[in-house]
C-alpha positions as CSV (number, residue, x, y, z in Angstrom):
1,M,47.1,127.9,1.0
2,R,46.3,131.4,2.2
3,K,46.9,134.4,-0.1
4,I,48.7,137.4,1.3
5,S,47.1,140.7,0.3
6,L,49.3,143.7,-0.3
7,K,46.4,146.1,-0.6
8,A,46.3,147.3,3.0
9,P,50.1,147.9,3.3
10,L,50.2,149.7,0.0
11,A,47.2,151.9,0.9
12,L,48.9,152.8,4.2
13,C,52.1,153.8,2.4
14,A,50.2,155.9,-0.1
15,F,48.3,157.6,2.7
16,L,51.5,158.3,4.6
17,A,53.1,159.7,1.5
18,L,50.3,162.3,0.8
19,P,51.8,165.0,3.1
20,L,55.1,164.6,1.3
21,A,53.6,164.9,-2.1
22,A,51.5,167.9,-1.0
23,A,54.6,169.6,0.5
24,E,56.3,169.4,-2.9
25,Y,53.3,170.9,-4.9
26,D,53.9,174.5,-5.9
27,W,50.5,175.9,-6.7
28,K,51.8,179.2,-8.0
29,A,54.3,177.6,-10.4
30,D,51.7,175.2,-11.7
31,F,49.1,178.0,-12.1
32,A,51.6,180.3,-13.8
33,K,52.4,177.6,-16.4
34,H,48.8,177.1,-17.3
35,W,48.0,180.8,-17.1
36,K,50.8,181.7,-19.5
37,S,49.6,179.1,-22.1
38,S,46.0,180.2,-21.7
39,I,46.7,183.9,-22.2
40,A,49.0,183.1,-25.1
41,F,46.2,181.2,-26.8
42,T,43.7,184.0,-26.0
43,N,46.1,186.5,-27.7
44,T,46.1,184.2,-30.8
45,V,42.3,184.1,-30.9
46,A,42.1,187.9,-30.4
47,E,44.5,188.5,-33.3
48,M,42.5,186.2,-35.7
49,M,39.7,188.7,-36.1
50,P,40.3,191.3,-38.8
51,E,40.1,195.0,-37.8
52,E,36.6,195.4,-39.2
53,G,35.4,192.5,-37.2
54,Y,36.2,194.1,-33.9
55,S,32.8,195.9,-34.0
56,Y,30.9,192.7,-34.9
57,I,28.0,191.6,-32.8
58,P,26.4,188.2,-33.6
59,P,22.8,188.4,-34.7
60,S,20.5,187.6,-31.8
61,T,17.2,188.5,-30.3
62,A,18.5,187.8,-26.8
63,K,18.5,190.7,-24.3
64,P,20.8,192.1,-23.2
65,V,22.6,192.3,-26.6
66,E,25.9,190.5,-26.8
67,R,29.1,192.5,-26.6
68,N,31.0,193.2,-29.8
69,Y,34.2,191.3,-30.4
70,A,36.4,194.1,-29.1
71,G,34.1,194.2,-26.0
72,Q,34.7,190.5,-25.4
73,I,38.5,190.8,-25.6
74,I,38.4,193.9,-23.3
75,H,36.2,192.0,-20.9
76,I,38.8,189.2,-20.7
77,G,41.6,191.6,-19.9
78,R,39.5,193.6,-17.4
79,F,38.3,190.6,-15.6
80,N,41.8,189.0,-15.4
81,A,43.4,192.2,-14.2
82,G,40.5,192.9,-11.8
83,M,40.8,189.5,-10.1
84,F,44.6,189.8,-9.7
85,A,44.1,193.4,-8.4
86,L,41.4,192.2,-5.9
87,V,43.7,189.5,-4.6
88,T,47.0,191.4,-4.5
89,G,45.9,195.0,-4.0
90,M,47.9,196.1,-7.0
91,K,46.5,198.8,-9.4
92,P,45.4,197.3,-12.8
93,P,45.9,198.9,-16.1
94,E,43.4,201.6,-17.2
95,T,40.5,200.1,-19.3
96,P,40.0,201.5,-22.8
97,P,37.0,203.9,-23.1
98,Q,33.6,202.3,-23.5
99,G,32.9,201.5,-27.2
100,T,36.5,201.1,-28.2
101,T,36.7,198.9,-31.3
102,D,40.2,199.7,-32.6
103,K,42.0,196.4,-32.9
104,A,45.4,197.8,-32.0
105,T,44.1,199.5,-28.9
106,V,42.3,196.4,-27.8
107,L,45.3,194.1,-28.4
108,K,47.5,196.6,-26.5
109,Y,45.1,196.5,-23.5
110,L,45.0,192.7,-23.5
111,K,48.9,192.6,-23.5
112,E,49.0,195.2,-20.7
113,T,46.6,193.2,-18.6
114,A,48.6,190.0,-19.3
115,E,51.8,191.7,-18.2
116,F,50.0,193.0,-15.1
117,C,49.0,189.5,-14.2
118,D,52.4,188.1,-14.9
119,K,53.9,190.7,-12.5
120,A,51.2,190.2,-9.9
121,L,51.4,186.4,-9.7
122,P,54.9,186.0,-8.3
123,A,54.2,188.8,-5.8
124,V,51.0,187.2,-4.4
125,T,51.6,185.8,-0.9
126,E,50.2,182.6,0.6
127,E,48.2,184.8,3.0
128,Q,46.6,186.6,0.0
129,L,45.8,183.3,-1.7
130,S,44.1,182.0,1.5
131,K,42.3,185.3,2.4
132,T,38.6,185.6,1.6
133,V,37.7,188.1,-1.0
134,K,34.3,189.3,-2.2
135,V,33.5,189.0,-5.9
136,G,30.1,190.5,-6.5
137,K,27.8,188.6,-4.1
138,Y,30.2,185.7,-3.8
139,E,33.0,185.1,-1.2
140,M,36.0,183.0,-2.0
141,T,39.6,182.6,-1.3
142,G,42.2,184.5,-3.4
143,R,43.3,181.2,-4.9
144,D,39.7,180.5,-5.9
145,A,39.4,184.0,-7.4
146,L,42.5,183.4,-9.6
147,E,41.3,180.0,-10.6
148,G,38.0,181.6,-11.5
149,A,39.7,184.1,-13.7
150,Y,41.5,181.3,-15.5
151,A,38.1,179.5,-16.1
152,H,36.4,182.8,-17.1
153,M,39.2,183.5,-19.6
154,A,38.7,180.1,-21.3
155,H,34.9,180.5,-21.3
156,T,35.0,184.0,-22.9
157,R,37.7,183.0,-25.3
158,G,35.4,180.2,-26.5
159,Q,32.7,182.8,-27.1
160,C,35.2,184.7,-29.2
161,E,35.9,181.6,-31.3
162,V,32.1,181.4,-32.1
163,Y,32.3,185.1,-33.3
164,L,35.2,184.1,-35.6
165,R,33.2,181.1,-37.0
166,L,30.1,183.4,-37.6
167,K,32.5,185.6,-39.7
168,N,33.6,182.5,-41.6
169,I,37.0,182.5,-39.9
170,T,38.4,179.2,-38.7
171,P,39.6,179.6,-35.1
172,P,43.2,178.6,-34.4
173,P,43.6,175.0,-33.3
174,Y,43.8,174.5,-29.6
175,P,47.5,174.0,-28.7
176,F,46.9,170.6,-27.0
177,E,45.3,169.0,-30.1
């Protein structure tokens, strides 16, 4: 007796359904959901360091010298707002002066940049997401630039967690644990 294989008809159905599934995918809504949880966790990490730790620089012989904790948090906000500004053309919040280590000032700036990004994301158009932008020596789409900001925020936040550990502070648990 001959066996009938359903593999080919099922594969064909799956292939034909791809455009329907893609049409229902809302990149901005999905990105916004992940962005909001990532910036919320970044704020939690930023708040964990006591005021006196905002000027802390880990011991290292590497050159150039690492940023202090405040500089790391400001860097996250500046990079996020900068990428959203690059893609949308909107004006980002003013960065605190070089050398700022006041915790309240740094946290306020991080909040301002998060609010800027929250305002910019719904306004970004499909054309802006598809357009090529230049980031340093790299060219990428606006969508890639925003996804890069998301990855950069996670990377730099991870560095901040190391700073916390070096100060004998246990970082907050990752929300998905």
